C-alpha positions in Angstrom: -47.0 93.0 -103.0 -50.9 92.4 -103.3 -50.5 91.8 -107.1 -47.3 89.8 -106.6 -49.0 87.3 -104.1 -51.2 85.6 -106.5 -48.5 85.3 -109.0 -46.1 83.6 -106.4 -48.8 81.3 -105.4 -49.6 80.3 -108.9 -46.1 79.5 -109.7 -45.4 77.7 -106.7 -48.5 75.5 -107.2 -47.4 74.8 -110.8 -44.1 73.6 -109.4 -45.7 71.4 -107.0 -47.9 69.7 -109.5 -45.0 69.3 -112.0 -42.9 67.5 -109.2 -45.9 65.4 -108.1 -47.0 64.3 -111.5 -43.9 64.5 -113.5 -41.1 64.0 -111.5 -41.5 61.7 -108.4 -41.6 57.9 -109.0 -44.4 55.7 -107.8 -44.3 54.4 -104.3 -43.3 50.7 -104.2 -46.3 49.3 -102.4 -49.1 51.8 -103.0 -48.4 52.8 -106.6 -49.8 55.6 -108.2 -52.5 56.5 -105.7 -49.9 57.5 -103.2 -49.4 60.6 -105.2 -52.3 62.0 -103.4 -50.0 61.8 -100.3 -48.3 65.2 -101.3 -51.5 67.1 -101.0 -53.0 65.3 -98.2 -50.3 65.6 -95.7 -49.6 69.3 -96.9 -53.2 70.2 -96.3 -52.8 68.7 -92.9 -49.8 70.8 -92.0 -51.4 74.1 -93.2 -54.7 73.2 -91.5 -53.0 72.6 -88.3 -50.8 75.9 -88.8 -54.1 77.7 -89.2 -55.6 76.6 -86.1 -52.5 77.5 -84.1 -52.6 80.9 -85.6 -56.2 81.1 -84.4 -55.3 80.3 -80.9 -52.4 82.7 -80.7 -54.6 85.5 -82.3 -57.5 84.6 -80.1 -55.0 84.9 -77.0 -53.8 88.4 -78.2 -57.6 89.3 -78.7 -58.6 88.2 -75.1 -55.5 90.0 -73.7 -55.8 93.4 -75.4 -59.0 93.4 -77.4 -57.3 93.8 -80.8 -59.8 93.7 -83.6 -57.1 93.1 -86.1 -56.1 89.9 -83.9 -59.9 88.8 -84.0 -60.0 89.3 -87.7 -56.8 87.1 -88.0 -58.3 84.5 -85.9 -61.6 84.3 -87.9 -59.7 84.2 -91.3 -57.3 81.6 -89.9 -60.2 79.4 -88.8 -61.9 79.6 -92.3 -58.4 78.7 -94.0 -58.1 75.8 -91.3 -61.4 74.4 -91.8 -61.0 74.6 -95.6 -57.8 72.5 -95.6 -58.9 70.2 -92.9 -62.0 69.6 -95.1 -59.4 68.6 -97.9 -57.7 66.3 -95.5 -61.0 64.6 -94.9 -61.8 64.4 -98.5 -58.4 63.1 -99.8 -57.9 60.6 -97.1 -60.8 58.4 -98.0 -59.8 58.6 -101.7 -56.4 57.3 -100.6 -57.5 54.9 -98.0 -60.1 53.1 -100.5 -57.6 51.2 -102.6 -55.2 50.9 -99.8 -57.3 49.7 -96.9 -60.2 48.5 -98.9 -62.8 50.8 -97.2 -63.4 54.6 -97.6 -63.4 55.1 -93.8 -62.5 53.5 -90.7 -62.7 54.9 -87.0 -59.0 55.1 -86.6 -57.9 57.3 -83.6 -56.2 59.8 -85.9 -58.9 59.9 -88.4 -61.7 60.2 -85.6 -59.6 62.9 -83.8 -59.1 64.8 -87.1 -63.0 64.9 -87.4 -63.2 66.1 -83.9 -60.8 68.9 -84.8 -62.8 69.9 -87.9 -66.0 69.9 -85.7 -64.6 72.1 -83.2 -63.6 75.0 -85.7 -66.9 74.6 -87.7 -68.4 75.3 -84.5 -66.2 78.1 -84.0 -67.2 79.6 -87.3 -71.0 78.9 -86.7 -70.7 80.8 -83.4 -69.1 83.8 -85.0 -71.5 83.7 -88.0 -74.8 83.3 -86.3 -74.1 84.4 -82.8 -74.0 88.2 -83.7 -71.5 91.0 -83.2 -71.4 91.3 -79.6 -68.1 91.5 -77.7 -69.2 88.6 -75.7 -69.7 86.3 -78.6 -66.3 87.1 -80.0 -64.8 86.4 -76.7 -66.5 83.0 -76.3 -65.3 82.1 -80.0 -61.7 83.0 -78.9 -61.8 80.8 -76.0 -63.2 77.9 -78.2 -60.4 78.6 -80.7 -57.8 78.3 -77.9 -59.2 75.2 -76.6 -59.7 73.5 -79.9 -56.0 73.5 -80.7 -55.4 71.2 -78.0 -56.7 68.3 -80.2 -53.7 68.7 -82.4 -51.0 67.1 -80.3 -53.5 64.0 -79.8 -53.7 63.6 -83.4 -49.9 63.7 -83.6 -49.4 60.9 -81.1 -52.5 58.8 -81.6 -51.0 56.5 -84.0 -48.4 55.4 -81.5 -50.4 55.5 -78.3 -53.7 54.2 -79.5 -52.3 51.9 -82.1 -54.2 52.8 -85.0 -54.0 51.7 -88.5 -53.0 55.2 -89.9 -49.4 54.8 -91.1 -46.5 57.0 -90.3 -46.0 58.2 -93.7 -42.8 60.2 -93.3 -40.5 57.1 -93.2 -37.7 56.1 -95.5 -38.1 52.7 -97.3 -35.4 50.8 -99.1 -35.8 50.5 -102.8 -37.9 53.6 -103.3 -40.9 55.1 -101.6 -40.3 58.0 -99.3 -36.6 57.0 -99.6 -36.4 58.8 -102.8 -35.1 62.3 -102.2 -37.2 63.7 -104.9 -40.5 62.7 -102.8 -39.3 64.9 -100.0 -38.8 67.7 -102.4 -42.2 67.4 -103.8 -43.9 67.2 -100.3 -42.0 70.4 -99.2 -42.7 72.3 -102.6 -46.5 71.2 -102.1 -46.6 72.4 -98.7 -45.1 75.5 -99.5 -47.6 76.1 -102.4 -50.4 75.4 -99.9 -49.1 77.5 -97.2 -48.9 80.5 -99.6 -52.4 79.9 -100.9 -53.7 79.9 -97.2 -51.7 83.0 -96.6 -53.2 84.5 -99.4 -56.8 83.5 -98.6 -56.5 84.8 -94.8 -55.2 88.2 -96.2 -58.1 88.4 -98.5 -60.5 87.5 -95.9 -59.1 90.0 -93.3 -59.4 92.8 -95.9 -63.1 91.9 -96.4 -63.7 91.6 -92.8 -62.2 95.1 -92.1 -64.3 96.8 -95.0 -67.4 94.9 -93.6 -66.7 96.3 -90.1 -66.1 99.9 -91.5 -69.4 99.6 -93.5 -71.3 98.5 -90.3 -69.7 101.4 -88.5 -70.8 104.0 -91.1 -74.4 102.5 -91.1 -74.5 103.0 -87.3 -73.3 106.5 -87.6 -76.0 107.1 -90.3 -78.7 105.8 -88.0 -77.4 108.1 -85.1 -77.5 111.1 -87.3 -81.0 110.2 -88.4 -82.3 110.0 -85.0 -80.5 113.3 -83.9 
């Protein structure tokens, strides 16, 4: 399974790239720049899923102290921040030729930055706070609270009248009304989801090995003192 995972990720990613750049038509109004949409939206979905996993795993950790759940929360936070960063990079690239500016403080964009900041803070707390149990618990609480920002992002366009479009709409004469565009979007989302899952598995394995080495070092110091 460990050897098969990267192969599946590679093949799925190639399929997504083929669909995006060789199959789907240009969007009627935005033209070729709209093709970044498939990776921008998919990255947002994967980031949100990662943060929901952080919240769920953190809840399990607070409930029963499972170190596996704690490692899953940390790895998912890293994955979520990675893909959320990709969202914040691809968004301005897409916005510049469409809106005429690299960035505007639209409600959805602003709340996405807030979400990114929350989970970067989560990672900084875990990285620089030390290995104490209390630090992991504080981080778990932050990981649960942070996910509450995601529903705000989802409804901000309608409630706050931002300029960010609702991209998953059908338009006559092409655009997202073309079925191949939905196929490309879903394959891209699958490819990035598998990539994120692979990353999380690797990070959890690295964290487990690091904890085992730390335990061995502590045991060696105790034996030296004895």
